[in-house]
C-alpha positions in Angstrom: 26.3 16.5 -11.0 29.8 15.3 -11.8 30.6 11.6 -12.2 32.8 11.9 -9.2 30.0 13.1 -7.0 27.6 10.5 -8.5 30.1 7.8 -7.6 30.5 9.1 -4.1 26.7 9.2 -3.6 26.4 5.6 -4.7 29.4 4.5 -2.7 27.8 6.1 0.4 24.6 4.2 -0.4 26.5 0.9 -0.6 28.3 1.6 2.7 25.0 2.1 4.4 23.6 -1.0 2.9 26.4 -3.1 4.5 25.3 -1.9 7.9 21.5 -2.3 7.5 19.9 -5.7 7.8 18.5 -7.2 4.5 14.9 -6.4 5.5 15.8 -2.7 5.9 17.4 -2.5 2.5 14.3 -3.6 0.6 12.0 -0.7 -0.5 8.5 -1.8 0.0 5.1 -0.1 -0.6 2.2 -1.4 1.5 -1.5 -1.2 0.5 -3.3 -0.6 3.8 -6.9 -1.0 4.5 -7.9 0.6 7.8 -10.7 -0.5 10.2 -13.0 2.1 8.5 -12.3 0.5 5.1 -10.2 3.5 3.9 -7.3 2.4 1.5 -3.9 4.2 1.8 -0.4 3.5 0.7 2.7 3.7 2.8 6.3 2.6 2.9 5.8 1.6 6.6 4.3 -1.7 7.7 0.6 -1.4 8.8 -0.3 -0.7 12.4 -2.3 -3.1 14.6 -5.9 -3.3 13.5 -5.2 -2.5 9.8 -4.8 -5.0 7.0 -1.7 -4.5 4.9 -0.2 -6.1 1.8 3.2 -5.6 0.1 2.5 -4.5 -3.4 6.0 -3.7 -4.6 9.6 -3.1 -3.8 12.8 -4.8 -2.8 15.4 -6.3 -5.1 14.6 -9.2 -7.3 15.3 -12.7 -5.9 18.6 -14.3 -6.7 16.8 -16.8 -8.9 16.2 -14.1 -11.5 19.9 -13.2 -11.6 21.7 -16.5 -11.2 22.3 -16.8 -15.0 24.2 -13.5 -15.1 28.0 -13.2 -15.2 29.4 -12.9 -11.6 30.3 -9.2 -11.7 27.1 -8.2 -13.3 25.1 -10.3 -10.9 26.9 -8.6 -8.0 26.1 -5.1 -9.3 22.5 -6.0 -10.0 22.1 -7.4 -6.5 23.6 -4.3 -4.8 22.0 -1.7 -7.1 18.8 -3.2 -8.6 17.3 -1.1 -11.3 13.5 -0.5 -11.5 11.8 1.5 -14.2 8.3 2.9 -13.7 6.4 3.6 -16.9 3.0 4.2 -18.5 1.6 3.7 -22.0 2.1 6.3 -24.8 5.1 7.7 -22.9 8.0 8.7 -25.2 10.5 9.4 -22.5 9.6 6.0 -20.9 10.5 4.3 -24.2 13.8 6.2 -24.3 14.7 5.1 -20.7 13.7 1.5 -21.5 15.8 1.5 -24.7 18.8 2.8 -22.9 18.6 -0.1 -20.4 17.9 -2.7 -23.0 20.6 -1.6 -25.4 23.2 -1.5 -22.6 22.2 -4.9 -21.3 21.0 -3.7 -17.9 18.9 -6.3 -16.0 15.9 -4.3 -14.7 12.3 -4.6 -13.5 9.6 -2.6 -15.1 6.5 -1.5 -13.2 3.6 0.0 -15.1 1.2 2.8 -13.9 -2.2 2.0 -15.3 -4.7 2.8 -12.5 -5.4 5.4 -9.8 -4.1 2.9 -7.2 -0.8 2.6 -9.2 -0.6 6.4 -9.3 -1.2 6.8 -5.6 1.4 4.1 -4.9 4.0 5.8 -7.2 3.4 9.2 -5.4 4.0 7.5 -2.1 7.1 5.8 -3.3 8.7 8.7 -5.2 6.9 11.9 -4.2 5.9 12.5 -7.9 3.1 11.3 -10.2 5.0 11.7 -13.5 6.9 9.0 -15.4 9.4 7.8 -16.3 10.7 7.3 -12.8 13.6 5.1 -12.0 15.6 3.7 -9.1 19.2 2.5 -9.1 19.6 1.0 -5.7 18.3 3.7 -3.4 18.9 6.5 -5.9 15.8 8.1 -7.4 15.8 9.4 -11.0 12.9 11.6 -12.0 12.2 12.0 -15.7 14.7 10.8 -18.3 18.1 12.3 -19.2 20.4 10.0 -21.1 23.5 11.7 -19.6 22.2 11.5 -16.0 21.0 7.9 -16.2 24.3 6.9 -17.8 26.3 8.6 -15.0 24.5 6.7 -12.3 24.7 3.4 -14.2 28.4 3.9 -14.6 28.9 4.8 -11.0 27.0 1.8 -9.9 29.4 -0.4 -11.8 27.2 -1.6 -14.7 29.1 -2.5 -17.8 28.9 -0.1 -20.7 28.2 -2.9 -23.2 25.8 -5.8 -22.7 27.1 -8.9 -20.9 23.7 -10.6 -20.7 23.8 -14.3 -21.8 21.9 -15.3 -24.9 19.4 -17.2 -22.9 18.6 -14.3 -20.5 14.9 -13.5 -20.4 13.9 -10.1 -19.0 10.9 -10.2 -16.6 7.6 -9.0 -18.1 6.3 -5.5 -17.0 3.8 -5.7 -14.2 1.5 -3.2 -12.6 2.8 -1.4 -9.6 -0.3 -2.4 -7.6 -1.4 -6.0 -8.0 -4.9 -6.4 -9.4 -7.7 -7.6 -7.2 -8.4 -11.4 -7.5 -11.5 -12.1 -9.6 -14.7 -12.7 -7.7 -15.7 -16.4 -7.9 -18.8 -17.1 -9.9 -21.9 -17.8 -7.8 -22.9 -21.4 -7.8 -26.2 -22.1 -9.7 -29.3 -22.5 -7.6 -30.5 -26.1 -7.3 -33.6 -27.0 -9.3 -36.9 -26.6 -7.4 -38.2 -29.7 -5.8 -41.4 -31.1 -7.3 -44.5 -30.2 -5.3 -46.2 -32.9 -3.3 -49.6 -34.0 -4.6 -52.4 -32.3 -2.8 -54.2 -34.2 0.0 -57.9 -34.6 -0.9 -60.4 -35.2 1.9 -63.5 -37.2 1.3 -64.4 -39.9 -1.2 -62.8 -40.0 -4.6 -63.3 -42.4 -7.6 -60.4 -44.5 -6.4 -61.4 -44.3 -2.8 -65.2 -44.2 -2.6 -65.2 -44.7 1.2 -62.9 -41.6 1.7 -60.6 -43.7 4.0 -57.3 -42.0 5.0 -54.3 -43.7 6.5 
């Protein structure tokens, strides 16, 4: 794909983004638990009677970009970059190195579980990594030339403009882990047994009187 066509595609995406409300621009993935307990993933909000939770998607908040130079902040807000990776993935390392060396602010999501894999398939249509998004543009696999074309067309600088105090967000799993089960409270100690009641006379009560 030529750089001209790439720029046109991103420009069309930007034009559409100016029409859509902010909620429609965010790309969310929902983890949905149906009434029967079945877990599915969808980019649509859960229907009535189903429990849903947003597990990923949408641009980063402005608070994570406010330290960037103005032009870079504008580009990162309009065309946020997200990289999906897994461990022991050489192409993932290559994609990450390209973004880091060029000074691209990006979010990294890791695929470490079957739930992560299901969510990635729902989001991208594939189960292979690396997978990347620049705004609404999907990039499957890694090609230095292709990723560079789309970053150029989005308006990202070719050399890093990140401030020295910029701290990239730590990679996080695509699907948030389940909260740990609280430990059960220890059982209270057994109460001492009451002394047995003895009928009849005893050495301390020769008459066997009871009150």
